[in-house]
C-alpha positions, 0 to 999 in steps of 0.5 A: 500499500502506497502512502502519499505525503503532502508537504507545504512550503513556507511560502504557502504558510506565510500566504496562509497567515496573511489571509487569516489576519485580513479576514480578522481585521475585517471582521474586527472592522465590521464589529467596530462599525456596528457598535459605532452605529448603535451608539451614534447619537444625532443632535438637532440644529435648535439647542434645548436650552433657551439661554443658548439659543437666546444668550444675553450679550453686551453691546454698544446701543443707541439709547433714544428718548422722544420729547413731543413738541407741538407746532405752537410751543414756544418753551419746554412745559414742566413734564418736557423738563422732567423728562430731559432730567430723566435722560440725563440721569440715564446718561450719567449712569450709562455714558459719558460720549457724546448726546445728540438732539436731533431735531425734525425738518420739514414738519409742521412743528419744525420752527417750534421744534428748532426753538426748544432744541436750543432750551434742551441743550441749555438744560443739558448743560446745567445738568452736568453734561459738558457742552462740547458733548452735545450735537445738534443735528436736523432730520428729515420727517417722515410726513408733512402732517406728522408732529415729529418729536425731538429725539435726544440719543446717545450710545451706551453699552447695553445688555440684550438678546443676541437677536429680537424676539419673534423668530419662527424659522420653522413650526416645531409645534407641529411636529411634536414627536421629538419634544423639543422647545420651538426656536422662540421659547424662552426668549421674551424671558431673557429679553426682560432679564437683560432690560432689568439689569441696571449695569451690564458690567455686572454680567462680566464681573462682580463690583468691588466690595465696600469696606466693613463697618467695624462699629456696626460688626462690634455691635452686632457680635455684642447683641448676639452674645447678649441675647442670641448665645443663651437662645433668647427663649428664657427659662423653660416652665 
């Protein structure tokens, strides 16, 4: 009986090893891709946090105040003077630059407005605004029949939302399967919060602390030692 011997040369063994290695690498890549697809999370275009979607930012904005003027006015009324003083208070709190007095041109009250603008400038100087920072400029009234006001404006740093409220880029309410906030959600709250901030710099860093009142602190400690340390309740019955 004859016996057959099968011999494998070394080059064939190396080729088989490479083939097995390639198969293992391909299998590992397939498993890894399957895991990656299983744990993949899709993030929506609209953030769920309204503070991220409508952030409060600090920027330079124009603060404008209108003073109504009748065509027969020859001087500022008491209420108009109080309005100008209120404008000066807002200016001192928020700005140190120029103050513009914009006078209407082409309207029926343009003559009276031009006369009152000089009185407004004098009142601004009286209330502490340097004369070199007061600028008077005309502006074209929108219609010949409008009683255009005198506008007093200045630039100051202000806190406000990054974009105005009322934006509805898509109808998210109709597609409620994902239970996500709509784009305008939270904008009014952020806008109202920004409007209540008296000093926009408070959003960036805290203010410096004032020195302590040593006498008041000593009185408070002595009062606590006298009344508070014993409980202040007296003897139990």
